[in-house]
Structures are given as C-alpha cells and as structure tokens.
FIDREN-590049 format. One record per residue: residue number from 1; residue in one letter; z, y, x of N, C-alpha, C, O in turn. Coordinates in steps of 0.2 Angstrom, whole numbers, plus 5000, padded with zeros to 4 digits. Layout:
BEGIN
num;residuo;n.c3;n.c2;n.c1;ca.c3;ca.c2;ca.c1;c.c3;c.c2;c.c1;o.c3;o.c2;o.c1
NUM;A;Z;Y;X;Z;Y;X;Z;Y;X;Z;Y;X
...
//
This chain:
BEGIN
num;residuo;n.c3;n.c2;n.c1;ca.c3;ca.c2;ca.c1;c.c3;c.c2;c.c1;o.c3;o.c2;o.c1
1;M;5066;4970;5013;5066;4968;5005;5062;4974;5002;5063;4980;5002
2;W;5058;4971;4998;5053;4975;4993;5057;4977;4986;5061;4972;4984
3;D;5057;4983;4984;5060;4985;4978;5055;4987;4973;5051;4992;4974
4;P;5054;4982;4968;5048;4984;4963;5049;4990;4960;5044;4994;4959
5;A;5055;4992;4958;5057;4998;4954;5055;5004;4959;5052;5009;4956
6;T;5056;5004;4965;5055;5010;4969;5047;5010;4970;5044;5016;4970
7;Y;5044;5005;4971;5037;5004;4973;5033;5007;4966;5027;5010;4967
8;L;5035;5006;4961;5032;5008;4954;5033;5015;4952;5031;5017;4947
9;R;5038;5018;4956;5039;5025;4954;5033;5029;4953;5033;5033;4948
10;Y;5028;5028;4957;5022;5032;4956;5016;5027;4954;5011;5027;4957
11;G;5017;5023;4949;5013;5018;4947;5006;5020;4946;5001;5017;4948
12;D;5005;5026;4942;4998;5028;4940;4994;5030;4947;4989;5029;4948
13;E;4997;5034;4951;4994;5036;4957;4992;5029;4962;4987;5029;4964
14;R;4997;5024;4962;4996;5018;4965;4990;5014;4962;4987;5010;4966
15;S;4990;5014;4956;4985;5010;4953;4977;5012;4952;4973;5008;4951
16;R;4977;5018;4953;4970;5021;4953;4965;5018;4958;4960;5015;4957
17;P;4968;5017;4964;4963;5014;4969;4961;5007;4967;4956;5005;4968
18;F;4966;5003;4965;4965;4996;4963;4958;4996;4958;4954;4993;4959
19;H;4959;5000;4953;4954;5000;4948;4947;5002;4950;4942;5000;4948
20;D;4947;5007;4955;4941;5009;4959;4938;5004;4963;4932;5003;4963
21;L;4942;5000;4966;4940;4995;4970;4937;4989;4966;4932;4986;4968
22;I;4940;4987;4960;4938;4981;4957;4932;4983;4952;4928;4978;4950
23;A;4930;4989;4951;4925;4991;4948;4918;4990;4952;4912;4990;4949
24;R;4919;4989;4958;4913;4988;4963;4912;4981;4964;4908;4980;4969
25;V;4916;4976;4961;4915;4969;4962;4911;4967;4956;4913;4968;4951
26;A;4904;4965;4958;4900;4963;4953;4899;4956;4951;4894;4953;4949
27;A;4905;4952;4952;4905;4945;4950;4905;4945;4942;4907;4949;4939
28;D;4901;4940;4940;4900;4939;4933;4905;4935;4930;4908;4937;4925
29;R;4905;4929;4931;4910;4924;4928;4913;4920;4933;4911;4914;4934
30;P;4917;4923;4937;4921;4919;4942;4925;4914;4939;4928;4914;4934
31;A;4926;4908;4943;4930;4903;4941;4938;4905;4942;4942;4904;4938
32;T;4939;4907;4948;4946;4909;4951;4945;4915;4955;4941;4917;4959
33;V;4950;4919;4953;4951;4926;4956;4959;4926;4959;4963;4925;4955
34;V;4959;4928;4965;4965;4928;4968;4967;4935;4971;4963;4937;4975
35;D;4973;4937;4970;4975;4944;4972;4980;4943;4977;4986;4940;4975
36;L;4980;4943;4983;4983;4943;4989;4988;4949;4991;4985;4954;4992
37;G;4994;4948;4991;4999;4954;4991;5000;4957;4984;5000;4964;4984
38;C;5000;4954;4979;5000;4956;4972;5005;4961;4970;5005;4965;4965
39;G;5011;4961;4974;5017;4965;4972;5020;4964;4966;5021;4958;4965
40;P;5022;4968;4962;5025;4967;4955;5020;4965;4950;5023;4964;4944
41;G;5014;4963;4951;5009;4960;4947;5006;4965;4941;5002;4962;4937
42;N;5009;4971;4941;5006;4975;4935;4998;4976;4936;4995;4977;4931
43;L;4996;4976;4942;4988;4976;4942;4985;4970;4942;4979;4969;4940
44;T;4988;4965;4945;4985;4958;4944;4983;4956;4937;4978;4953;4936
45;V;4988;4958;4932;4987;4955;4926;4981;4959;4922;4978;4957;4917
46;T;4979;4965;4925;4973;4968;4922;4966;4964;4925;4961;4965;4922
47;L;4967;4960;4929;4960;4956;4931;4959;4951;4925;4953;4949;4925
48;A;4964;4949;4922;4962;4945;4916;4958;4948;4910;4954;4945;4907
49;D;4959;4955;4910;4955;4959;4906;4947;4959;4908;4942;4959;4905
50;R;4947;4960;4915;4940;4961;4918;4936;4954;4917;4930;4954;4916
51;W;4940;4948;4919;4937;4942;4919;4941;4937;4915;4945;4933;4918
52;P;4941;4937;4908;4945;4933;4903;4945;4926;4904;4950;4923;4902
53;D;4939;4923;4906;4938;4916;4907;4940;4913;4914;4940;4907;4915
54;A;4942;4918;4919;4944;4916;4925;4951;4913;4926;4956;4916;4922
55;R;4953;4910;4930;4960;4908;4932;4962;4914;4937;4958;4915;4941
56;I;4967;4917;4935;4969;4923;4940;4976;4920;4943;4980;4917;4940
57;V;4976;4922;4949;4982;4919;4953;4985;4926;4958;4981;4929;4961
58;G;4991;4927;4957;4993;4932;4962;4998;4930;4967;5002;4925;4965
59;V;4997;4931;4973;5001;4929;4978;5005;4934;4982;5002;4939;4984
60;D;5011;4934;4984;5015;4938;4987;5021;4936;4991;5023;4930;4989
61;S;5023;4939;4997;5028;4935;5001;5035;4938;4999;5040;4935;5001
62;S;5035;4943;4994;5042;4945;4992;5044;4941;4986;5041;4942;4981
63;P;5049;4937;4986;5052;4935;4980;5054;4940;4975;5053;4938;4969
64;E;5056;4946;4977;5058;4951;4972;5052;4953;4968;5052;4953;4962
65;M;5046;4954;4971;5040;4955;4968;5038;4950;4964;5035;4952;4958
66;I;5038;4944;4966;5036;4939;4961;5040;4938;4955;5038;4936;4949
67;D;5046;4939;4956;5051;4938;4951;5049;4943;4946;5050;4942;4940
68;R;5047;4950;4948;5045;4955;4944;5039;4953;4940;5038;4955;4934
69;A;5034;4950;4944;5027;4949;4941;5027;4944;4936;5024;4944;4931
70;A;5032;4938;4937;5033;4933;4932;5036;4935;4926;5035;4932;4921
71;S;5040;4941;4926;5043;4943;4920;5038;4947;4916;5040;4949;4910
72;L;5032;4948;4918;5027;4951;4913;5025;4947;4908;5023;4949;4903
73;G;5026;4940;4908;5024;4936;4903;5017;4935;4901;5015;4934;4896
74;S;5013;4936;4907;5006;4935;4906;5003;4928;4908;5007;4924;4910
75;A;4997;4927;4907;4995;4919;4909;4993;4919;4916;4991;4914;4918
76;V;4994;4925;4920;4992;4925;4927;4997;4920;4930;5003;4921;4929
77;E;4995;4916;4935;4999;4912;4940;5001;4917;4946;4998;4920;4949
78;F;5008;4917;4946;5011;4920;4952;5015;4916;4956;5018;4911;4954
79;T;5014;4917;4963;5017;4912;4968;5019;4916;4974;5016;4921;4976
80;I;5024;4913;4977;5026;4916;4983;5022;4913;4989;5021;4907;4989
81;G;5020;4918;4993;5016;4915;4999;5014;4920;5004;5014;4926;5002
82;D;5013;4918;5010;5011;4923;5015;5003;4924;5016;5000;4919;5017
83;L;5000;4930;5014;4993;4930;5015;4990;4928;5021;4984;4925;5021
84;R;4994;4928;5026;4991;4926;5033;4990;4919;5033;4985;4917;5037
85;D;4993;4916;5029;4993;4908;5029;4987;4905;5023;4985;4900;5023
86;F;4985;4910;5020;4980;4908;5014;4974;4905;5016;4971;4908;5021
87;T;4972;4900;5014;4965;4897;5015;4961;4896;5008;4963;4892;5004
88;P;4956;4900;5007;4953;4900;5001;4949;4893;5000;4945;4891;5004
89;G;4950;4890;4994;4947;4884;4992;4940;4885;4989;4938;4891;4987
90;P;4936;4880;4988;4929;4881;4985;4929;4884;4978;4924;4887;4976
91;E;4934;4883;4975;4935;4886;4968;4935;4894;4967;4934;4897;4962
92;I;4937;4897;4973;4939;4904;4973;4932;4908;4974;4928;4907;4978
93;D;4931;4912;4969;4925;4916;4969;4926;4924;4971;4922;4927;4974
94;V;4932;4926;4969;4935;4933;4971;4941;4933;4975;4946;4930;4973
95;L;4941;4936;4980;4948;4937;4984;4949;4945;4984;4945;4949;4987
96;V;4955;4946;4982;4956;4954;4982;4962;4955;4986;4967;4951;4985
97;T;4963;4960;4989;4969;4962;4993;4969;4969;4993;4965;4973;4997
98;N;4974;4972;4989;4975;4979;4988;4981;4982;4991;4986;4979;4990
99;A;4980;4987;4996;4986;4990;4999;4991;4985;5002;4997;4985;5001
100;A;4988;4980;5005;4992;4974;5008;4991;4973;5016;4995;4972;5020
101;L;4984;4973;5018;4982;4971;5025;4984;4976;5029;4984;4974;5035
102;Q;4986;4982;5028;4989;4987;5033;4995;4985;5036;4997;4987;5042
103;W;4999;4980;5032;5005;4977;5036;5004;4972;5040;5008;4969;5043
104;V;4997;4969;5040;4996;4963;5044;4993;4965;5051;4987;4967;5051
105;P;4996;4964;5056;4992;4965;5063;4986;4960;5064;4986;4955;5061
106;D;4981;4963;5067;4975;4960;5068;4972;4957;5062;4970;4951;5062
107;H;4972;4961;5056;4970;4958;5050;4962;4957;5050;4959;4954;5046
108;G;4959;4960;5055;4951;4959;5056;4949;4951;5057;4944;4949;5055
109;T;4954;4948;5061;4953;4941;5062;4954;4937;5055;4950;4932;5054
110;L;4958;4939;5051;4960;4936;5045;4954;4937;5041;4951;4932;5038
111;L;4951;4943;5040;4945;4944;5036;4939;4940;5038;4935;4938;5034
112;T;4938;4940;5044;4933;4935;5047;4934;4928;5045;4929;4925;5043
113;R;4940;4926;5045;4941;4919;5043;4940;4918;5036;4936;4913;5035
114;W;4942;4922;5032;4941;4922;5025;4933;4921;5023;4931;4917;5019
115;A;4930;4925;5027;4922;4926;5025;4919;4920;5027;4914;4918;5024
116;G;4922;4916;5032;4919;4910;5034;4921;4904;5030;4917;4899;5029
117;E;4927;4905;5026;4929;4899;5023;4927;4900;5015;4926;4894;5012
118;L;4926;4905;5012;4923;4906;5005;4916;4903;5005;4912;4903;5010
119;T;4915;4901;4999;4908;4898;4998;4903;4904;4998;4905;4910;4997
120;P;4897;4904;4999;4892;4909;4999;4892;4912;4992;4892;4908;4988
121;G;4891;4918;4992;4890;4922;4985;4898;4924;4983;4898;4927;4978
122;S;4902;4922;4986;4909;4924;4984;4910;4931;4986;4906;4934;4990
123;W;4916;4934;4984;4918;4942;4985;4924;4942;4988;4928;4938;4987
124;I;4925;4947;4993;4930;4950;4996;4932;4957;4995;4928;4962;4998
125;A;4936;4959;4992;4938;4966;4989;4944;4968;4993;4950;4965;4992
126;V;4943;4974;4996;4949;4977;5001;4950;4984;5000;4946;4988;5000
127;Q;4957;4985;4999;4958;4993;5000;4964;4994;5003;4969;4990;5002
128;M;4964;4999;5008;4970;5000;5012;4971;5008;5013;4966;5011;5013
129;P;4977;5010;5013;4979;5017;5014;4976;5019;5022;4978;5015;5026
130;N;4974;5024;5023;4971;5026;5029;4974;5034;5030;4970;5038;5032
131;N;4980;5035;5029;4983;5041;5029;4988;5042;5034;4993;5046;5034
132;F;4988;5038;5040;4993;5037;5045;4993;5044;5049;4998;5045;5053
133;D;4988;5048;5049;4988;5054;5052;4990;5060;5047;4990;5066;5049
134;A;4992;5059;5042;4994;5063;5037;5001;5067;5039;5004;5064;5043
135;A;5002;5073;5036;5008;5076;5037;5014;5072;5036;5019;5072;5040
136;S;5014;5068;5031;5020;5064;5029;5021;5059;5036;5027;5058;5038
137;H;5017;5056;5038;5018;5051;5043;5019;5054;5050;5023;5052;5054
138;R;5016;5060;5052;5017;5063;5058;5024;5066;5057;5028;5066;5062
139;T;5027;5068;5052;5033;5071;5051;5039;5065;5052;5044;5066;5055
140;L;5037;5059;5050;5041;5053;5051;5041;5052;5058;5047;5051;5061
141;R;5036;5051;5062;5036;5049;5068;5039;5055;5072;5043;5053;5077
142;Q;5038;5061;5072;5042;5066;5076;5049;5066;5075;5053;5066;5079
143;L;5052;5065;5069;5059;5064;5068;5061;5058;5071;5066;5058;5075
144;A;5058;5052;5071;5060;5046;5074;5060;5046;5081;5063;5043;5085
145;A;5056;5051;5084;5056;5051;5091;5061;5055;5094;5061;5056;5101
146;E;5065;5059;5090;5070;5063;5093;5076;5058;5096;5077;5053;5094
147;A;5079;5061;5101;5084;5057;5105;5089;5053;5100;5090;5047;5101
148;R;5092;5056;5095;5097;5053;5091;5094;5047;5086;5098;5043;5083
149;W;5088;5047;5086;5085;5042;5082;5080;5037;5086;5079;5031;5084
150;R;5078;5039;5091;5073;5035;5095;5074;5027;5096;5069;5023;5096
151;E;5080;5026;5098;5081;5019;5100;5081;5014;5094;5079;5008;5095
152;L;5083;5017;5088;5084;5013;5082;5078;5013;5078;5075;5008;5076
153;V;5075;5019;5078;5069;5019;5072;5062;5019;5075;5057;5016;5073
154;A;5061;5022;5081;5055;5023;5084;5051;5016;5085;5045;5015;5084
155;P;5055;5010;5087;5051;5004;5088;5048;5001;5082;5044;4997;5082
156;V;5051;5003;5076;5049;4999;5070;5043;5003;5066;5040;5001;5061
157;L;5041;5009;5069;5035;5013;5066;5029;5010;5070;5028;5009;5076
158;R;5023;5009;5066;5018;5006;5068;5012;5012;5070;5012;5017;5067
159;A;5009;5011;5076;5003;5015;5076;4998;5013;5070;4998;5008;5067
160;D;4993;5018;5070;4989;5017;5065;4986;5010;5064;4982;5008;5069
161;P;4987;5006;5059;4985;5000;5059;4978;4999;5055;4976;4993;5055
162;V;4975;5004;5053;4969;5004;5049;4963;5007;5053;4964;5012;5056
163;R;4958;5003;5053;4952;5005;5057;4948;5010;5053;4949;5011;5047
164;A;4943;5014;5056;4938;5018;5053;4934;5013;5048;4933;5007;5049
165;V;4932;5016;5043;4928;5013;5038;4922;5009;5041;4920;5004;5038
166;G;4919;5012;5045;4913;5009;5049;4914;5004;5052;4910;4999;5052
167;D;4920;5002;5055;4922;4997;5059;4922;4991;5054;4920;4985;5055
168;Y;4925;4992;5048;4925;4986;5043;4918;4984;5041;4917;4978;5041
169;V;4914;4989;5040;4906;4987;5039;4904;4983;5044;4901;4977;5043
170;D;4905;4985;5051;4902;4981;5056;4906;4973;5056;4903;4968;5057
171;L;4912;4974;5055;4916;4967;5055;4913;4962;5050;4910;4957;5051
172;M;4913;4965;5043;4910;4960;5038;4903;4958;5038;4901;4953;5037
173;A;4899;4964;5041;4892;4962;5041;4891;4957;5047;4887;4952;5046
174;G;4895;4957;5052;4895;4953;5058;4897;4945;5055;4895;4940;5058
175;A;4901;4945;5050;4903;4938;5047;4899;4936;5042;4900;4931;5039
176;G;4892;4939;5041;4888;4937;5037;4887;4939;5030;4884;4936;5026
177;C;4891;4945;5029;4892;4947;5022;4888;4954;5021;4886;4957;5026
178;A;4886;4955;5014;4883;4961;5012;4889;4966;5011;4894;4963;5008
179;V;4889;4972;5013;4895;4976;5013;4893;4983;5009;4889;4986;5010
180;D;4898;4984;5004;4898;4990;5001;4905;4994;5002;4910;4992;5000
181;A;4905;4999;5007;4911;5002;5010;4912;5009;5008;4906;5013;5007
182;W;4917;5012;5007;4918;5020;5006;4925;5021;5008;4929;5017;5009
183;E;4926;5028;5008;4933;5031;5009;4934;5037;5005;4929;5040;5004
184;T;4940;5037;5001;4941;5042;4997;4948;5045;4999;4952;5042;5001
185;T;4948;5052;4997;4954;5055;4998;4957;5058;4991;4954;5062;4988
186;Y;4962;5055;4988;4965;5057;4982;4970;5062;4983;4974;5062;4988
187;V;4969;5068;4979;4974;5073;4979;4979;5071;4974;4977;5073;4968
188;H;4985;5068;4975;4990;5067;4970;4994;5073;4969;4996;5076;4973
189;L;4995;5075;4963;4999;5080;4961;5005;5077;4958;5006;5075;4952
190;L;5010;5077;4962;5017;5074;4961;5022;5079;4958;5023;5085;4960
191;P;5025;5077;4952;5029;5082;4949;5036;5083;4953;5038;5079;4956
192;A;5037;5089;4954;5043;5091;4958;5046;5097;4955;5043;5102;4954
193;P;5053;5097;4954;5057;5103;4952;5057;5108;4958;5057;5106;4964
194;E;5057;5114;4957;5056;5120;4962;5062;5119;4967;5061;5120;4973
195;A;5068;5116;4965;5073;5115;4969;5072;5110;4975;5075;5110;4980
196;A;5066;5107;4974;5065;5102;4980;5061;5105;4986;5061;5102;4991
197;S;5059;5112;4985;5054;5115;4990;5058;5119;4994;5057;5118;5000
198;P;5063;5124;4993;5065;5128;4998;5070;5125;5003;5074;5121;5001
199;V;5069;5126;5010;5073;5124;5015;5079;5128;5016;5078;5134;5017
200;P;5085;5125;5016;5091;5130;5015;5091;5134;5022;5091;5131;5027
201;P;5093;5141;5022;5093;5145;5027;5098;5143;5033;5097;5144;5039
202;S;5103;5140;5030;5109;5138;5035;5106;5131;5039;5109;5130;5044
203;G;5100;5128;5037;5099;5123;5041;5102;5117;5039;5101;5111;5041
204;R;5107;5117;5035;5111;5111;5032;5108;5106;5028;5104;5108;5024
205;V;5108;5100;5029;5104;5095;5026;5108;5093;5019;5105;5092;5014
206;E;5115;5092;5020;5118;5090;5014;5119;5095;5009;5122;5100;5010
207;Q;5115;5093;5004;5116;5098;4998;5117;5095;4991;5112;5093;4988
208;P;5124;5094;4989;5125;5090;4983;5120;5093;4977;5120;5099;4976
209;G;5118;5088;4973;5114;5090;4968;5106;5092;4969;5103;5094;4965
210;R;5105;5093;4976;5098;5095;4978;5093;5090;4976;5095;5084;4976
211;A;5088;5092;4973;5083;5088;4970;5079;5085;4977;5078;5088;4982
212;E;5077;5079;4975;5073;5075;4981;5066;5077;4981;5063;5078;4975
213;H;5063;5078;4987;5056;5080;4987;5052;5074;4985;5054;5068;4986
214;P;5046;5074;4981;5042;5069;4979;5039;5064;4984;5039;5058;4983
215;V;5037;5068;4990;5034;5064;4995;5039;5060;4999;5037;5054;5002
216;L;5045;5061;4999;5051;5057;5001;5052;5051;4997;5052;5046;5000
217;T;5052;5052;4990;5053;5047;4986;5047;5042;4986;5048;5036;4986
218;W;5041;5044;4987;5034;5040;4988;5035;5036;4994;5034;5030;4994
219;L;5038;5039;5000;5038;5035;5006;5044;5030;5005;5044;5024;5009
220;D;5049;5031;5001;5053;5026;5000;5051;5019;4998;5054;5014;5000
221;G;5045;5019;4995;5042;5013;4992;5037;5009;4997;5035;5004;4996
222;T;5037;5013;5003;5032;5010;5008;5035;5011;5015;5039;5007;5017
223;A;5032;5017;5018;5033;5018;5025;5040;5018;5027;5042;5016;5033
224;L;5045;5019;5023;5052;5019;5025;5056;5013;5024;5062;5012;5026
225;R;5052;5008;5022;5056;5001;5021;5058;4999;5028;5064;4998;5028
226;P;5054;4998;5033;5057;4996;5040;5061;5001;5042;5065;4998;5047
227;V;5061;5007;5041;5066;5012;5044;5073;5010;5041;5078;5010;5044
228;R;5073;5009;5035;5079;5008;5031;5082;5001;5034;5089;5001;5035
229;A;5078;4996;5035;5081;4990;5038;5084;4991;5045;5089;4989;5047
230;A;5080;4995;5049;5082;4996;5056;5088;5000;5056;5092;4999;5061
231;L;5090;5004;5051;5097;5008;5051;5102;5005;5047;5107;5008;5045
232;G;5101;4998;5046;5106;4994;5043;5107;4995;5035;5112;4993;5032
233;G;5101;4997;5032;5101;4997;5025;5105;5003;5022;5107;5008;5026
234;P;5107;5003;5016;5111;5009;5014;5118;5010;5018;5121;5006;5019
235;G;5119;5017;5019;5124;5018;5023;5123;5025;5026;5118;5028;5026
236;P;5128;5028;5030;5128;5034;5033;5122;5036;5037;5119;5041;5037
237;L;5120;5031;5041;5114;5032;5046;5108;5033;5042;5105;5038;5043
238;W;5107;5028;5037;5101;5029;5033;5100;5035;5028;5095;5038;5027
239;D;5107;5038;5026;5107;5044;5022;5105;5050;5026;5101;5054;5023
240;R;5108;5050;5032;5107;5056;5036;5099;5056;5038;5097;5062;5038
241;F;5096;5051;5040;5090;5051;5042;5085;5053;5036;5080;5057;5037
242;R;5086;5050;5031;5082;5051;5025;5083;5059;5023;5078;5062;5021
243;A;5090;5061;5023;5090;5068;5022;5087;5073;5026;5084;5078;5024
244;E;5087;5071;5033;5083;5076;5038;5076;5076;5037;5072;5081;5037
245;L;5073;5070;5035;5066;5069;5034;5064;5073;5027;5059;5076;5027
246;G;5068;5072;5022;5067;5076;5016;5066;5084;5017;5062;5087;5014
247;V;5071;5087;5021;5070;5094;5023;5063;5095;5026;5060;5101;5025
248;R;5061;5091;5031;5055;5092;5034;5049;5092;5029;5044;5096;5030
249;L;5049;5087;5026;5044;5086;5021;5043;5092;5016;5038;5093;5014
250;A;5049;5094;5014;5049;5100;5010;5045;5106;5013;5042;5110;5010
251;E;5045;5107;5019;5041;5112;5023;5034;5110;5023;5030;5114;5022
252;A;5033;5104;5025;5025;5101;5025;5022;5101;5018;5016;5103;5018
253;Y;5026;5100;5013;5023;5099;5007;5026;5104;5002;5031;5102;4998
254;P;5025;5110;5002;5028;5115;4997;5027;5113;4989;5022;5110;4987
255;V;5032;5116;4986;5031;5115;4978;5028;5121;4975;5031;5127;4976
256;H;5023;5120;4971;5020;5126;4968;5019;5124;4960;5015;5119;4959
257;G;5022;5128;4956;5021;5127;4949;5024;5120;4946;5021;5117;4942
258;G;5029;5118;4950;5033;5112;4948;5028;5105;4951;5030;5099;4949
259;R;5024;5106;4955;5020;5100;4958;5019;5101;4966;5019;5106;4969
260;V;5018;5095;4968;5016;5095;4976;5010;5092;4977;5009;5086;4974
261;Q;5005;5095;4980;4999;5092;4982;5000;5087;4988;5002;5089;4993
262;F;4998;5081;4986;4999;5075;4991;4993;5072;4993;4991;5067;4990
263;P;4989;5075;4997;4982;5071;4999;4983;5064;5002;4987;5063;5006
264;Y;4979;5060;4999;4980;5052;5002;4974;5049;5002;4970;5047;4997
265;R;4972;5048;5009;4965;5044;5010;4966;5037;5010;4971;5034;5013
266;R;4961;5034;5007;4961;5026;5007;4954;5024;5009;4949;5027;5008
267;V;4954;5018;5012;4948;5014;5014;4946;5008;5009;4951;5004;5008
268;F;4940;5008;5007;4939;5002;5003;4932;4999;5005;4928;5002;5009
269;F;4932;4992;5004;4925;4988;5005;4925;4983;5001;4931;4980;4999
270;V;4919;4981;4998;4918;4975;4995;4913;4971;4999;4907;4974;5000
271;A;4914;4965;5000;4909;4961;5004;4907;4955;5000;4911;4952;4996
272;R;4901;4952;5001;4899;4947;4998;4897;4942;5003;4893;4944;5007
273;T;4900;4936;5003;4898;4931;5008;4892;4928;5008;4889;4928;5002
274;G;4889;4926;5014;4883;4922;5014;4877;4926;5013;4872;4923;5011
275;A;4877;4932;5014;4872;4937;5012;4867;4938;5018;4862;4941;5018
//
C-alpha cells in the first residue's frame, strides 16, 4: 500500500526532477497529456499550467494515491489503472511517466510498445531513479542479507532495475524515435537534527526519543515499502529491521550543521515518435 503522506514528506526534492523532465518536452498545443504512475497528483496538476488547453489525465494503480489526487479539486482527470496495461489512443500527444517505470520489470518492452502505438510526432517523457548502487541501497541490501533477515527480506529486494542512460537512447532510437537523454545527480540537503547522527557506543538500537535519520524516512516512501509488507506490516519485526537500518544509515550519511547530504542520481529521456 502506498502512503501519500509518507511519499510527500520530501515533496520539494521529489518534484524537481519532474519539472526538469517536462521542461524538455517541446510539445506546443497537445490535445491530451497522460501521466502514468501519477501518484498523489500534486505534480500532474502542474501540467495544466504548462498546457492549459490540453486534457490532462493521471493514472495510478494505487487507490490511496488516486483518492489523494482527486481531493486536490483540479480539472485533471484521475483514474485507477495499471500502466502496464495502458494503450495510448490517437488523441494522446504526450505520455509522461515520472519515477514509476523502475517498479515495472522489463519496462523496455513497454516503452517500445508505446513508441509504436503513439501517432508520429508524439512525445514520451521518462524519469527514473538510478541510485540503486548508492550507500542507502547497499546498506539496505547488506542488512537484508544477514541470517536473521535473509529469508523474509532478501527476496523482495530488486536487483538494479534501471539501465544505463545510453541503453535507453539505443532502445528508443531503435523504436524510431528522436531521443534527448541525460543523467543528473541531485545532492539533496535533508534537514536533520544532530541527534540523528551519532551511533550509540553501546550498539543498542532502541533509543526512546532518538531522532530518525532523514535518509531512513526518505526510504520509507519508496524502497522500504516491499520490506514492510514482507515483514507483516507495522509490528515488532518491522520496527526492529527499520531501527537497525537507521543506525547504519546514520553511519553512511553523517549529519553536519543540521543537514545530511543525500546524493541521488536519476536518468531522464524525452523521445519523439516517428522521427
């Protein structure tokens, strides 16, 4: 289950890549713009500012996210749907998917299909996180591989699901598209109380009142979702795993001056069909 409030905890940091992506879509007056994997809709509604005459549609598989999006009261149409089943009709000029395809196995096949189904001159705009080799994910995998967690947690952690940016250039060019692709590392400065940094000398994890590390709370909204489900949701197992991970993340990402530097790499590409 997706939790919109948890996902939006770092809304500014998560929104910047979306705006950087949309800035490179040169569509002038599209009839219909679809945002696949729209989440809580806060970014989707900004597409109406960019293209005020277009019909804007947001699609997400999470009822919780769509409920949150619908509560925004915008003119954007929000609907529940699985992006893997989406077939673009001839009225669609721009297809956006932001921070969603990394959850879809073999998304390259999906991208190729969309490129063939969209009318020539349409746009596909994609952004995915490509930080699966970052200290945050390495730390998570190392903890999950330990004997006490291996059976429950390790099976739900994915190998790097995102390709190198050049692979997407080849993929979309091979599907007949003109491609503009790039990769960016954002260095997010996450607010953190100094109490989130030191690792207790005793090695004890349970520390009542201890501030949570911001990288841990960031992961709560994304990578830790399947882990939480595998451990049965809220409860002693989940609390123990999360607390141990928090101690290790505090070592990997120390707090300086009330902030944590959190480098985050992302892959972008904009493809125009029929080129």
